[in-house]
N, C-alpha and C positions, 0 to 999 in steps of 0.2 A: 503493500499500500504506500501511498505517497502522501507526504505532508502538505503538498499544495493542491490536491484534489478536494472537492467540498464532500462533506459527510452525509450519509443517508443511512436511514433505518428502515427496514421493511417489516410490516407487521402482517400477520396472516399471509406468510411468504409462500406456502406451498412449494412447489418445486423450483420456482424462482423466475417466472416470466418477467415480473416487474423488477426484480433484482437485476437481471440481464440488461433489460433496456435502459435502466438507470446507469448501469455501469457503462454501457456503451456510449451513453450521453456525457460521461465524465465524472459520475459520482463513485466515490468509494463507498460501497454497502458494507458497512462494518459490523452489522449486527441484524439478525433476522429472528422473528418470532414465529413458530409453527407448532401447531399441538400434535399434528399427525406424526408419529415416529417414522413411517416409511417415506413420507414427503421430506422430513427433516434429513434422512439419510441421503436422499437425491439432491437436495439442496447442498449438503456438505460435500458431496462428490464433486458437484460443479462449481462450487465457491469455496475452495478449501481455506481461504483467508478470512472468510466471514464467520464471526461468532454465532452459533445457532442456539436459540433458546427454545428447547422442545416441551414447553409447558403451556397450560392454559393462560391466556392473556390476563385473566382476572387475578392470577397468581404472581403476576410479574409487575415489577415497579420499574420507573424510569431510572432509579439509580442501580438496580440489577443490570438493566440494559448497558449502562455507562460502564459498570464493572466488567462485563462480559467482553465488551468492545475495547477495554483498556482505555476508556476516556475519563479524565478527571472532571470534577464538577464544574470548572471553569471553561472547559473546552466548548465551544459553540456546536450545536448540531444543525446543519444546514436544511435538512430535509427529513420528515417523517411521512412514509407512504404506506397505502394499504388499502384493502377492501374488505371491511367488516361485514359479515353476513347480517342482514336484517330480516327477522323471521316474525316478529309479532307486531300488530297494528291495533291501535285503540279503536274500539267499536261503541265504547259507552261514554265518551266525552273526556276519559282520562289522557294525559300526555302519552303518546306513542313511545317515548324514551322511558317512560315509567314501566312499560311492560317488561317483566322479568326476562322474558325471551330476547330483548333487546340489550342485554348486558354487554354483548361484544362491541356494540358501537359506543356505549357508555365508556367501556375500557379504552377504546381507540381515542375518544375525547380525553379521557384521563391521562393517558400517555403523552399525548400532545401537551397537555397542561404541565406535567412534571418534567418533560425534556425541553419545552420551549424552543422548538426548532424555528428557524427563520422562515421555512416554507412548509406547507403540507400539501399532500395530493391524496384524495379519497376516490376510491372506484366503486362502484355498484351497478346492479342491474338496472335496465331501463325502467323496470316496473315501479321503481320508487318514487318516478317523477308523475305517475298517472293516477287519476282519480283520488280517492281518499288517502292514498299513500303519499301524496304530495304534502300533506300536513306533517308526516315524519320528516320529510326533507327539509321543510321550513324550520322544524324544531332543531335539527342538526345544524343548520346554518346559523340560528339564533345562538345555540350553545357556543359555537366556534367564535362568533362575534363577541359574546361575552368574555372569552378568553383574551381578547385584544387583537383577534386577527381580522384582516381585511380581505375579504372573499372577492374572487373574481367573478363578478356577475354580468349578465345571466350565466348560470352553469350550463354546461354543454353536453350533449350526447354525441359521442364521437363513434364513427363506424370504423372498424379496423380496415375495411377494404379501401378507404380513402387515405391510408397511410402506408402503403406498400405491403400489405397482408391479403393474400388471395382467400378471403373469407368475409362473408356478410356477417358482421359481429357488432351490435350497437351496445355501449355501455355508457353510464353517467360517470363524468369526472367532475369533481369540485377541487379547486385550487385556491389556495390563500396564503397571505404573508403577514408576519408582524408588522405593526406600525413602525415606520422608518426605513423600511425595505421596499424596493421598487416591485410592484405586482407583475407577474408574468402574463402573457397573452397566450390564449389557446392557439396550438399550432393549426396553421391553414392546411387544408388537404393537399397531398402530394400532387403535382401536376401530372397530366397524361391519364391514360386508361388504367383501371385496375389490373393488378397481376392475375393472369389467368391460372387454371388448374394445370393446364399443359405446361406452362412456364415453370410452374413450381414443382411438378412431378415428372416431367418428360425425360429428364436425364437418368432417373433412378431405375435400376435393374427391377423385374418382376421377381417378388420374393418367392414365387412359387417355381422358379427355376432352380431353387436350392432346397434338396431335401432335408438338409441339416437344420433349416429354420423351423421344421416341424418340432424340434426338441431344444433349441436355443434361439437367442434373439440377435445373434451376430455371425457374420460370415465375411471372409475375405472375398473382394470382388475387384473387377476391373472398371475403371471410371469411363463413362461415355465421353467421347470428345466433343460432342456438340451439346452445348447447353445455354440456357437463357441468362440474361443479366441477373435475375432473381436467383436463379441456381447458382450463379458465381459467388453471390453473397451468402448463400446458404453453405457452400462448400469452402468458405474462406480462401477463395482462389487467388486472392492478393491481399496486400496489407490494408487497403482502404477498407475491406470487408469487416475488419475488427473495429472499425470506427475509433471511438476513444476508450475502448475496453482493453482488458489485459488479454493477450494472446494465450492460448492453451497449447500444452503438449498433447498431441492426440494422434492416432493412426488414421490417416486418411484412406487407407486402403481397407478399411473394415466398414461394412454395412452394419449398423447397429438399431437397435430398437425395432426389429423386423420380424419377430416370430410370427409364423403363419397362422391363418385361421382355415380350419377345414370345413368347406362347404359341402353340402350334398348336391348331386346332380340336379334335383329339381330346383334348388335355390338358385344354382348357377344359371339354369335356363331362365328363370324369372328375372334375374339380374340382366341378363342380355337382352331380354324382350322389353325392359323398362327404358323409355325414351331419357336421353340426358336432361338433367334439370327437373326430373319429376321423382315422385315418391314411389317405390315399390309397394305394391298394394298389400302384401302379406307382412313382410318384415317392418314395413314403414320406414325403410332406409332410404335417404335421399341419393340419387345417383348424380355424381359430378358429371358437369359438362366441360369438355376440353377448353372451350373458349369463355367459359364463365368462372364464377368464384364459388367456393364451397358455401354450403350452409353453415349456421352456427355450430361449431364443434362443442358437444356438451359433455359433462363429466360423468353422467350416470349418478349412481348414489354409493356411498360407502358401506361397509359391512353392518354398521349399526342401524342402517335404514334399508336393509334387504339386499344389498350387493347387487344392484341392477347395473348391467354393463353399459358402458357408454355406446350410443347408436353410431358406429362409425360409418360414414357414408360409403357408397359403392364406387369404385374406381371407374374413371370414364373409359378405360381401354380394356381392363381385364374384368371378368365376371366374378368378382370378389370384393370384400369390404377392403379398405386401405389399411395399411398397417400403422403402427405407432409411429414409425419414422415418417411415413407419409403424412399422418395427421400433424406431425411436428413442422414438416415443410409448409403445410396449409395454415399453420399458426405462426409462422416466423421464426422458429427456433433453428438455429444452425445445426449442421450436422455433427459437430463436436459435442453438442449438449446431449447428455444421455438420461434416459428415464428408468424407471423400474423395469425388471426384465419381464415381468408378465404383462399380457395385453390389457388386463382389467386395470391394474394400477398405473401403467403408463398412459393409458388413454384419459383415465381419470385426472392425473396431473396435468396433461395438456388442456383438457376441457375446462379446468378451474383457472388457469393461468391468464393473466394479461399478455396479450401478444407483444412480444418483445419490440418489433418495430414501432408500435403505437406507444410503448412505454418510452422508447428512446426519443420520439417526437415530442412528448410531454416533458421529459427530462431536459432535452435541448432547450425548450421554451423557458424552463426554470433557470437553467444555466445562463441563457441570454439576459434574463432579468437580474441576475446576480453580477453580469459582466465580468466574468473570470476567464482569463486567457488559459487555454488548456492545450497540450500537446499529447499525442498518444503516448501512453506509458511504455517504457523499455522492458519492464519486467515480463517474463513469461512463466505462467503457472502450470505446474504439474496438476492434473486431475486426481480425484481421490481414489481409494481402493475400490476395486470392481465389486467386491462383496458387498458394499453399501447399496448396490442396484439389485441384489438378490435375496434380501432379507424378507421373511415374512413378518407379520406384526409383532409375533412373539419375539423373535430375534431381535428386531428393530428396537422393541420397548426395552429389552435387556440390555442392548447396546448403549441406549441413552440413559439407562438406570431410572426409567419411569414405569409406572404401571401400565399394562396393556389396555388401552382405551375401549377395546371391543373384545375383551377375553371371552373366549368360547365361541365367537362368531367371525373368526378370521376366514379368508378366502384366498386360495394362492394360485388359482387359475391353472392349476396343473404344474405349478412350480415346486419343485423338491423342497421340503422344509430344511432350514438350517439350524443348527444347534446354537442357542445363544452363546455368544462369545467366540463364536467360530472365527471371527476376525479381529476379536478383542473388544472389550466393552471399554468406553471412554468416559471418564467423569465429566460431568457438566461444569461449565465456568462458575466460580463461587459468586 
């Protein structure tokens, strides 16, 4: 990490889509909070220099975040970012923020109060802006204003497809700054046409050409010589593709996060017969169009809520669902970025993430307001231990020294269970 780069904290970090985009924009993400032990493992793998706090946010204080990141009380924090889930809404006249189900947004606001960052970035679903839910949004804005923050209003709903992501994905973003700091502007859409599915996926080999991908999620492969500008960015084919982020040491000759799905002959026939851009009638899977963008990639549900698999779309060329790596391409994650080895967890991590190119655009808008000159960092980071990508919930919980949040209901999607401590338990930061 560099002393000259602005400092950011990522709350509700997941696998790290927001962390990656902010890093590429010029921030050092020095600490991240994520309750899910498996997501925490994946975040640590991809961001080895970031302090990870794998605990419920209601049990974490701003002081603990500073300690974990090695920051003293006097060191300013430039940005706190994150998307707190909002689940309960007032129906009987009470304030929505008083609903116990909304404790996560309460704690998001509390952490901002305790850390006093110069800027904050809040992300949430578009639905919070609609109907009676908008009252909840107004309460959030009022709370932040009471803390002395000047919000950039009106708030904006941004679509990822307007920021270099081949996916139709709308989300609410709120930005604000402490008094005395210059407010940022919402980033304008990128010029030109949206990136297409073919531009995103056309250079990747068909996973079904590799028998071994029935049993693992990675294989050595030969690169296609013809690829789009977007694929060049995802493949980190030149120095500019890293933007202002840290380069990683990675094996460019391995196709990762690509475990195959076995489809029946009947399903394949239905997939072939479904027109591009339409929903297949039985599975309800969306079929990609080569010249269009993906539908919104969703996370499915975790094991505590039934373990429903993410509805991955149908490939525009092949009669199968896209792989996790292909989902990652449609979301703006570069090829060095790894996910959990199972399709279920990997797809869930992508569906929950802020697309990194959109996070990058927002991060650059905040950096512009700060007027901080930055150059690409010289340091090159080694990625973490591959074992972090293969732990089930029991092993991941043991690794972090926390209780299994869904004990007895874990699902490993065919992944062989590991013994706790197989790659070594790591104590949490004090």
